[in-house]
PANULUM-365348 format. One line per field, with one value per residue: residue number from 1; residue in three letters; x, y, z of N, C-alpha, C, O, CB in turn. Coordinates in Angstrom, 2 decimals. Glycine has a CB too. Example, Ala and Ser with C-alpha at 12.3 -4.5 7.8 and 13.67 -1.06 7.14 Angstrom:
<rs>
k	1,2
r	ALA,SER
n_x	13.19,12.85
n_y	-5.69,-2.25
n_z	7.80,7.08
ca_x	12.30,13.67
ca_y	-4.50,-1.06
ca_z	7.80,7.14
c_x	13.20,12.90
c_y	-3.30,0.03
c_z	7.80,7.87
o_x	14.24,13.41
o_y	-3.32,1.14
o_z	8.46,8.04
cb_x	11.31,14.08
cb_y	-4.47,-0.60
cb_z	9.05,5.72
</rs>
This chain:
<rs>
k	1,2,3,4,5,6,7,8,9,10,11,12,13,14,15,16,17,18,19,20,21,22,23,24,25,26,27,28,29,30,31,32,33,34,35,36,37,38,39,40,41,42,43,44,45,46,47,48,49,50,51,52,53,54,55,56,57,58,59,60,61,62,63,64,65,66,67,68,69,70,71,72,73,74,75,76,77,78,79,80,81,82,83,84,85,86,87,88,89,90,91,92,93,94,95,96,97,98,99,100,101,102,103,104,105,106,107,108,109,110,111,112,113,114,115,116,117,118,119,120,121,122,123,124,125,126,127,128,129,130,131,132,133,134,135,136,137,138
r	MET,ILE,LEU,PHE,HIS,THR,LYS,ILE,SER,ASP,PHE,ARG,VAL,ASN,LYS,LYS,SER,LEU,THR,LYS,GLN,TRP,LEU,LYS,LYS,VAL,ALA,GLU,SER,GLU,GLY,ARG,LYS,ILE,GLY,GLN,ILE,ASP,ILE,ILE,PHE,CYS,SER,ASP,TYR,GLU,LEU,LEU,GLU,LEU,ASN,ARG,LYS,HIS,LEU,ASN,HIS,ASP,TYR,TYR,THR,ASP,ILE,ILE,THR,PHE,ASP,TYR,ALA,ASP,LYS,GLN,SER,VAL,ILE,SER,GLY,ASP,LEU,TYR,ILE,SER,THR,ASP,ARG,ILE,SER,ASP,ASN,ALA,ARG,LYS,PHE,ASN,ASN,SER,ASP,GLU,GLU,GLU,LEU,ARG,ARG,VAL,MET,VAL,HIS,GLY,ILE,LEU,HIS,LEU,ALA,GLY,PHE,ASN,ASP,ARG,THR,ASP,GLU,GLU,ILE,ALA,LEU,ILE,ARG,GLU,LYS,GLU,ASP,PHE,TYR,LEU,SER,LEU,TYR,PRO
n_x	13.83,12.54,13.36,12.51,14.02,14.46,15.85,14.66,12.75,9.93,8.90,6.99,6.28,3.44,1.17,3.00,3.32,1.77,3.12,5.64,4.92,4.05,6.44,7.97,6.53,7.01,9.78,9.72,8.22,10.09,11.74,13.32,14.37,13.83,16.49,17.97,16.68,17.29,15.65,16.30,15.38,16.13,17.52,17.77,20.34,21.88,21.69,22.86,25.49,26.17,25.95,28.01,30.24,30.23,29.53,30.63,29.04,27.67,25.01,21.51,19.37,16.68,16.94,19.43,20.94,22.42,23.86,24.08,24.00,25.02,24.31,22.75,20.06,18.95,17.98,19.57,20.26,20.81,18.53,18.67,16.70,15.62,13.55,12.93,13.20,11.18,8.84,9.10,9.16,6.68,4.92,5.82,5.17,2.50,1.53,0.62,2.45,2.73,2.31,4.47,6.55,6.17,6.77,9.50,10.54,9.93,11.42,14.02,14.04,13.84,16.29,17.98,17.21,18.48,17.99,18.79,19.19,20.49,20.58,18.40,16.70,16.88,15.82,13.19,12.26,12.51,10.76,8.37,8.09,7.94,5.47,3.76,4.06,3.27,0.60,-0.27,-0.25,-1.91
n_y	13.33,13.19,13.52,14.21,13.97,14.70,13.69,13.43,15.02,14.87,13.40,12.79,12.52,11.25,12.19,13.05,13.84,11.93,9.61,10.04,10.01,7.38,5.93,6.74,5.52,2.86,2.66,3.19,1.01,-0.94,-0.42,1.83,5.24,7.97,9.63,11.44,10.95,10.78,10.55,9.79,10.15,8.75,7.95,4.76,4.60,6.38,5.11,2.68,3.51,4.33,1.85,0.44,1.99,2.15,-0.37,-2.26,-3.68,-4.68,-4.20,-3.44,-2.09,-1.59,-0.07,1.48,1.58,3.74,3.76,5.98,6.17,6.82,5.81,2.93,3.02,4.95,5.67,6.72,7.89,7.54,6.83,5.71,5.59,4.01,5.32,4.24,1.45,1.15,1.60,-0.45,-2.77,-2.55,-3.06,-5.65,-7.11,-6.67,-4.44,-1.15,1.83,3.46,1.68,-0.05,1.76,2.43,-0.10,-0.33,1.88,1.19,-1.11,-0.04,1.40,-0.72,-1.97,0.02,-0.28,-2.54,-4.97,-7.50,-8.83,-11.06,-13.84,-16.70,-16.97,-14.43,-12.89,-13.87,-13.02,-10.18,-9.64,-10.51,-8.62,-6.30,-6.75,-6.76,-4.10,-2.66,-3.27,-1.68,0.86,3.89
n_z	21.52,18.30,14.99,11.62,8.47,5.04,1.97,-0.33,-2.62,-3.13,-1.04,1.86,5.33,6.73,9.33,11.40,14.18,15.53,14.75,15.91,18.65,18.87,18.25,20.40,22.48,21.81,22.34,25.12,25.99,25.66,27.72,27.46,26.94,24.73,23.32,21.14,18.02,14.68,11.72,8.56,5.30,2.23,-1.04,-2.79,-3.88,-2.28,0.21,-0.40,-0.83,1.79,3.03,1.79,2.53,5.39,6.39,4.80,3.00,-0.04,-1.16,-1.69,0.82,3.17,5.46,7.47,10.55,12.85,15.90,18.54,21.26,24.60,26.95,28.28,28.87,27.30,24.00,21.11,17.88,14.30,11.75,8.65,5.87,2.96,0.61,-1.82,-1.41,0.45,-1.07,-3.03,-1.39,-0.17,-2.28,-2.91,-0.58,-0.40,1.04,2.22,1.35,3.60,5.75,5.39,5.75,8.46,9.55,8.96,10.34,13.03,13.17,13.06,15.48,17.27,16.76,17.83,20.44,21.12,19.81,17.45,14.09,13.02,13.25,12.71,14.92,16.11,14.06,13.96,16.49,16.33,14.22,15.34,17.38,15.82,14.49,16.71,17.73,15.49,15.48,17.51,16.57,16.38
ca_x	13.40,12.58,13.31,12.46,14.76,14.32,16.68,13.79,11.93,8.49,8.55,6.47,5.80,2.10,0.90,4.31,3.19,1.26,4.21,6.66,4.39,4.05,7.81,8.37,5.91,7.75,11.02,9.37,7.80,11.32,12.52,14.26,13.89,14.34,17.42,17.69,16.59,17.15,15.21,16.70,14.83,17.04,17.34,18.51,21.75,22.53,21.78,23.86,26.81,26.40,26.13,29.36,31.26,30.26,29.30,31.27,28.02,27.42,23.65,20.46,18.66,15.67,17.32,20.70,20.82,23.66,23.57,24.95,23.68,26.12,23.71,21.92,18.64,18.53,18.33,19.88,20.92,20.29,17.90,18.65,15.68,15.47,12.16,12.79,12.97,9.85,7.84,9.24,8.75,5.23,4.30,6.22,4.47,1.09,1.26,0.67,3.75,2.73,2.50,5.85,7.38,6.08,7.50,10.94,10.89,9.93,12.58,15.18,13.94,14.16,17.75,18.57,16.88,19.33,17.61,19.52,18.51,21.56,20.28,16.97,16.00,16.80,14.88,11.84,11.90,12.32,9.52,7.25,7.97,7.44,4.03,3.08,4.03,2.45,-0.81,-0.59,-0.27,-3.30
ca_y	14.08,12.48,14.47,13.65,14.70,14.01,14.06,13.14,16.23,14.65,12.47,13.38,11.61,11.62,12.03,13.11,13.86,10.62,8.64,10.30,9.52,5.92,5.45,6.98,4.46,1.62,2.72,3.08,-0.37,-1.73,0.04,2.86,6.60,8.55,10.76,12.08,10.05,11.45,9.62,10.43,9.46,8.94,7.05,3.49,4.85,6.97,4.10,1.72,4.10,4.21,0.42,0.09,2.76,1.91,-1.77,-3.13,-4.50,-4.17,-4.53,-2.52,-2.41,-0.58,0.78,1.34,2.23,4.11,3.93,6.97,6.26,6.61,5.12,1.81,3.32,5.97,5.36,7.86,7.44,7.89,5.79,6.05,4.75,4.16,5.42,3.31,0.11,1.18,1.42,-1.79,-3.78,-2.45,-3.81,-7.05,-7.73,-6.28,-3.45,0.24,2.47,3.94,0.54,-0.51,2.78,2.23,-1.32,-0.08,2.78,0.45,-2.01,0.75,1.68,-1.98,-2.11,0.93,-0.81,-3.69,-6.18,-7.75,-9.71,-11.81,-15.28,-16.99,-16.70,-12.98,-12.40,-14.22,-12.16,-8.79,-9.62,-10.62,-7.32,-5.37,-7.00,-6.32,-2.64,-2.16,-3.43,-0.62,2.19,4.42
ca_z	20.38,17.04,13.88,10.28,7.44,3.76,0.84,-1.47,-2.70,-3.11,0.04,3.08,6.37,7.19,10.77,12.08,15.65,15.95,14.55,16.94,19.92,18.78,18.36,21.79,23.28,21.51,23.12,26.54,26.23,25.71,28.87,27.01,26.68,23.49,23.40,19.86,16.87,13.40,10.69,7.31,4.14,1.10,-2.18,-2.78,-4.17,-1.09,1.26,-0.86,-0.56,3.24,3.31,1.34,3.27,6.84,6.77,3.80,2.35,-1.38,-1.57,-1.27,2.05,3.44,6.59,8.18,11.85,13.53,17.33,19.17,22.68,25.54,28.10,27.83,29.09,26.33,22.62,20.24,16.67,12.99,10.95,7.23,5.26,1.52,0.17,-2.94,-0.85,1.09,-2.14,-3.62,-0.41,0.04,-3.38,-2.78,0.55,-0.47,2.09,1.78,1.62,4.99,6.65,5.24,6.38,9.92,9.89,8.90,11.44,14.30,13.08,13.45,16.93,17.95,16.68,18.81,21.76,21.39,19.09,16.21,13.14,12.34,13.26,12.51,16.17,16.27,13.04,14.41,17.62,15.91,13.41,16.29,18.03,14.80,14.32,17.92,17.80,14.38,15.89,18.47,15.92,16.47
c_x	13.57,12.41,13.30,13.20,14.56,15.25,15.91,12.74,10.43,8.04,8.09,6.06,4.43,2.00,2.18,4.19,2.75,2.36,5.30,6.19,4.42,5.46,8.36,7.79,6.59,9.02,10.74,8.94,8.99,12.26,13.54,13.57,14.52,15.28,17.16,17.76,16.39,16.80,15.39,16.20,15.68,16.73,18.09,20.00,22.48,22.70,22.79,25.26,27.15,26.68,27.54,30.41,31.37,30.16,29.97,30.29,27.72,26.05,22.68,19.82,17.64,16.08,18.74,20.57,22.20,23.30,24.58,24.74,24.92,25.62,22.81,20.42,18.08,18.91,18.48,20.57,20.26,19.70,17.87,17.73,15.58,13.99,11.90,12.48,11.59,8.78,7.90,8.77,7.26,4.50,4.58,5.41,3.00,0.67,1.14,2.07,3.83,2.95,3.93,6.82,7.35,6.86,9.00,11.36,10.93,11.08,13.84,15.19,14.30,15.66,18.42,18.30,17.64,18.99,18.38,18.70,19.53,21.26,18.78,16.15,15.83,15.81,13.45,11.39,11.64,11.07,8.29,7.01,7.45,5.92,3.24,2.96,3.25,0.95,-1.24,-0.62,-1.71,-4.03
c_y	13.22,13.51,13.71,14.57,13.95,14.59,13.83,14.25,15.98,13.69,13.23,12.28,12.12,11.40,12.03,13.03,12.51,9.56,8.81,9.77,8.00,5.36,5.65,5.89,3.11,1.58,2.52,1.66,-1.32,-1.26,1.11,4.20,7.08,9.69,11.62,11.02,10.92,10.39,10.33,9.57,9.79,7.92,5.73,3.74,5.40,5.94,3.01,2.24,4.04,2.76,-0.03,0.72,2.32,0.44,-2.77,-4.12,-3.87,-4.62,-3.48,-3.02,-1.32,0.38,0.44,2.18,2.50,4.48,4.90,7.09,6.04,5.99,4.02,2.12,4.32,5.50,6.65,7.31,7.97,6.65,6.30,5.07,5.06,4.19,4.51,1.91,0.05,0.89,0.02,-2.88,-3.74,-3.23,-5.32,-7.79,-7.34,-5.40,-2.08,0.78,2.92,2.81,0.04,0.48,2.63,0.98,-1.05,0.87,2.03,-0.55,-1.27,1.06,0.43,-2.27,-1.23,0.48,-2.10,-4.98,-6.28,-8.65,-10.49,-13.31,-15.47,-16.67,-15.20,-12.38,-12.67,-13.30,-10.72,-8.65,-9.67,-9.27,-6.26,-5.51,-6.50,-4.80,-2.02,-2.25,-2.35,0.77,2.68,4.54
c_z	19.14,15.93,12.56,9.32,6.13,2.72,-0.46,-1.55,-2.59,-2.01,1.27,4.05,6.81,8.70,11.59,13.59,16.18,15.84,15.59,18.30,19.97,18.94,19.78,22.71,23.05,22.36,24.61,26.89,26.30,26.81,28.53,26.90,25.39,23.84,22.18,18.77,15.64,12.37,9.36,6.15,2.92,0.01,-1.94,-2.94,-2.95,0.01,0.88,-0.58,0.93,3.63,2.93,2.25,4.73,7.24,5.84,3.17,0.99,-1.88,-1.04,0.02,2.30,4.55,7.05,9.44,12.43,14.96,17.93,20.68,23.54,26.84,27.57,27.97,28.08,24.94,21.83,19.00,15.42,12.34,9.51,6.53,3.77,1.16,-1.03,-2.44,-0.20,0.04,-2.73,-2.66,-0.13,-1.05,-3.23,-1.71,0.65,0.71,1.46,2.05,3.07,5.98,6.59,5.89,7.90,10.34,9.93,10.03,12.77,14.32,13.52,14.94,17.72,17.88,17.73,20.24,22.06,20.67,17.78,15.31,12.30,12.25,13.02,13.75,16.39,15.28,13.47,15.54,17.16,15.04,14.31,16.97,17.05,14.66,15.52,17.96,16.65,14.74,16.88,17.85,15.88,15.14
o_x	14.61,11.44,13.99,13.04,14.51,15.41,16.45,11.93,9.72,6.90,8.73,5.55,4.29,2.66,2.42,4.89,3.30,2.51,5.82,6.97,4.77,5.66,9.11,8.48,6.72,9.29,11.44,9.26,8.91,13.43,14.52,12.35,15.61,14.91,16.24,18.75,15.44,17.56,14.74,16.57,15.93,15.80,18.91,20.82,23.58,23.73,23.49,26.13,28.29,27.54,28.18,31.36,32.48,30.63,29.90,30.66,27.55,25.94,22.97,19.74,17.71,15.61,19.18,20.15,23.05,22.53,25.79,25.24,25.75,26.41,22.17,19.61,16.86,20.01,17.63,21.37,19.30,20.28,17.11,17.94,15.48,13.27,10.77,11.59,10.92,7.92,6.87,8.07,6.64,3.57,3.68,5.02,2.33,-0.40,1.52,2.80,4.88,3.70,4.54,7.80,8.39,7.54,9.69,12.43,11.86,11.65,14.64,16.24,15.00,16.24,19.33,19.06,17.48,19.65,18.60,17.66,19.45,21.65,18.00,15.04,14.76,15.05,12.59,10.24,10.65,10.38,7.30,5.87,6.63,5.19,2.18,1.87,2.63,0.16,-2.43,-0.97,-2.60,-5.18
o_y	12.60,14.28,12.70,15.79,12.72,15.81,14.01,14.40,16.80,13.21,14.20,11.23,13.27,10.53,11.12,12.24,12.01,8.72,7.83,9.14,7.41,4.41,4.82,5.41,2.31,0.57,1.77,1.16,-2.38,-1.64,1.28,4.29,6.65,10.61,12.44,10.31,11.69,9.44,11.33,8.40,10.96,7.13,5.61,3.16,4.95,5.89,2.49,1.48,3.75,2.49,-0.77,0.06,2.14,0.04,-3.98,-5.25,-2.66,-5.33,-2.75,-4.23,-0.25,1.51,-0.71,3.33,1.61,5.41,4.68,8.02,5.18,5.70,4.18,1.53,4.52,4.99,7.54,6.38,8.74,5.57,7.22,3.86,6.22,3.22,4.07,1.24,-0.97,0.03,-0.62,-3.81,-4.77,-3.99,-6.14,-8.94,-7.63,-5.59,-1.88,0.24,2.80,2.97,-0.27,0.07,2.69,1.00,-1.51,0.68,2.21,-0.82,-1.81,0.98,0.51,-2.77,-1.67,0.80,-2.68,-5.99,-5.29,-9.17,-10.56,-13.96,-14.53,-16.16,-14.74,-11.47,-11.81,-12.85,-10.11,-7.64,-8.97,-8.84,-5.42,-4.52,-5.90,-4.27,-0.97,-1.40,-2.11,1.74,1.97,4.97
o_z	18.94,15.92,12.40,9.36,6.11,2.59,-1.56,-0.63,-2.02,-2.04,1.68,3.64,7.20,9.26,12.39,14.23,17.17,16.72,16.11,19.02,20.99,19.70,20.28,23.61,23.98,23.02,25.28,27.97,26.92,26.85,29.26,26.78,25.01,24.57,22.18,18.62,15.56,12.17,9.07,6.03,2.62,0.13,-1.04,-2.22,-2.61,0.67,1.74,-0.15,1.29,4.46,3.66,2.68,5.24,8.31,6.06,2.86,0.89,-2.88,-0.10,0.26,1.70,4.59,7.03,9.40,12.48,15.19,17.85,21.30,23.24,27.74,26.52,27.26,28.02,24.73,21.88,19.08,15.47,12.38,9.20,6.59,3.37,1.37,-1.24,-2.98,-0.29,0.24,-2.91,-3.06,0.12,-0.76,-3.42,-1.89,1.64,1.30,0.31,2.88,3.70,6.95,7.62,6.51,8.55,11.37,10.84,10.62,13.56,15.38,14.29,15.59,18.73,18.85,18.44,21.16,23.13,20.89,17.09,15.70,11.08,11.29,13.11,13.65,16.79,15.62,13.34,15.54,17.57,15.13,14.08,17.13,17.41,14.69,15.37,18.20,16.82,14.34,17.06,18.51,15.41,15.11
cb_x	14.17,11.48,14.50,10.99,16.30,12.88,18.00,13.12,12.21,8.04,9.75,5.27,6.80,1.01,0.12,5.03,2.20,0.04,4.81,6.97,2.95,3.46,8.72,7.91,4.41,8.10,11.74,8.26,6.85,12.03,13.21,14.90,14.24,13.19,18.92,18.69,15.42,18.45,13.72,18.25,13.35,18.51,17.82,18.00,21.89,21.71,20.39,23.68,26.85,25.18,25.08,29.59,30.93,29.15,27.82,32.42,26.72,28.53,23.26,19.40,19.64,14.37,16.33,21.95,19.98,24.39,23.61,24.74,22.60,26.83,22.91,22.26,18.44,19.18,17.27,20.79,20.96,21.40,16.45,20.10,14.31,16.19,11.80,14.08,14.05,9.58,8.04,10.70,9.52,4.77,4.82,7.71,5.17,0.21,2.37,-0.42,3.97,1.42,1.52,6.21,6.92,4.59,7.18,11.34,9.90,8.57,12.75,15.21,12.51,13.38,18.27,18.03,15.38,19.32,16.08,20.89,17.58,22.88,20.71,16.79,16.75,18.18,15.17,11.79,13.01,13.57,9.51,7.52,9.32,8.13,3.78,3.82,5.43,2.75,-1.03,0.41,0.35,-3.27
cb_y	15.40,11.36,15.44,13.44,14.84,14.08,13.26,11.71,16.94,14.13,11.57,14.30,11.54,10.80,10.73,14.38,14.95,10.22,8.80,11.81,10.03,5.45,6.16,8.38,4.35,1.53,4.06,4.07,-0.83,-1.66,-1.11,2.48,7.56,9.05,10.29,13.23,9.01,12.23,9.16,10.62,9.84,8.82,7.71,2.57,5.83,8.17,3.47,1.43,5.56,4.74,-0.41,0.54,4.23,2.66,-2.04,-3.88,-4.60,-4.63,-5.95,-2.36,-2.56,-1.25,0.62,1.80,1.36,5.30,2.56,8.31,5.24,7.94,6.12,0.55,3.84,7.34,4.44,8.92,5.95,8.50,5.44,6.01,4.97,3.02,6.87,3.30,-0.25,2.55,2.45,-2.03,-3.60,-0.95,-3.31,-7.15,-7.38,-7.52,-3.47,1.11,3.66,4.65,-0.60,-0.69,4.19,2.11,-2.44,0.53,3.94,-0.27,-2.54,2.04,2.18,-3.14,-1.76,2.35,-1.05,-3.95,-6.20,-8.39,-8.90,-11.61,-15.94,-18.47,-17.33,-12.34,-13.06,-15.69,-12.18,-8.28,-10.80,-11.72,-6.89,-5.61,-8.50,-6.81,-2.09,-2.97,-4.82,-0.64,2.13,5.76
cb_z	20.27,16.96,13.94,9.83,7.80,3.28,0.84,-1.34,-3.98,-4.44,0.39,2.78,7.59,6.45,11.02,11.70,16.09,15.10,13.14,17.03,20.13,17.44,17.35,22.26,22.95,20.00,22.90,26.89,25.13,24.36,29.50,25.67,27.87,22.57,23.46,19.57,17.04,13.00,10.92,7.24,3.90,1.56,-3.48,-3.89,-5.35,-0.57,1.53,-2.36,-1.05,4.03,2.54,-0.11,3.22,7.48,6.80,4.42,3.22,-2.35,-1.07,-2.38,3.26,3.80,7.76,7.29,12.82,12.79,18.07,18.53,23.06,25.82,29.02,28.63,30.49,26.65,21.97,20.97,16.62,12.10,11.48,6.61,5.95,0.77,-0.18,-3.80,0.18,1.77,-3.25,-4.02,0.88,0.04,-4.75,-2.47,1.84,-0.53,3.18,2.51,0.67,5.30,6.30,3.75,5.98,10.36,8.86,7.52,11.52,14.51,11.62,12.67,17.31,17.34,15.26,18.61,21.88,22.81,18.82,16.50,12.21,13.07,14.61,12.12,17.35,16.09,11.67,14.87,18.67,15.14,12.41,17.34,18.62,13.44,14.10,19.15,17.80,13.08,16.52,19.60,14.46,17.12
</rs>
């Protein structure tokens, strides 16, 4: 089950059903099943506070992923996404907000599927997978 939650009053996810089906296919393509994924949309400030509290990082980010899976074959967790970063990054990379949002959501799903982005090699792999799955969005 994938659920969307928003702490931003004027933020809406377009094509919710289609997006949920797509994210489920991403997980399945990585050999995983979806348990429960909660995608929470919040402000830069809220995500910064989570980053400080849970990761001891004092900087803005577009997503923080919390993995709650108790089986390796199932992915479950929370994806906290900053709508402020989505908008800023969309402009920075000349993307639409929707495309940038899909990139960040699939990035979170890939983290829950076991991919990291700490080294140059890991970053290259996760970006390649993001691009591939973005190309499959209906």
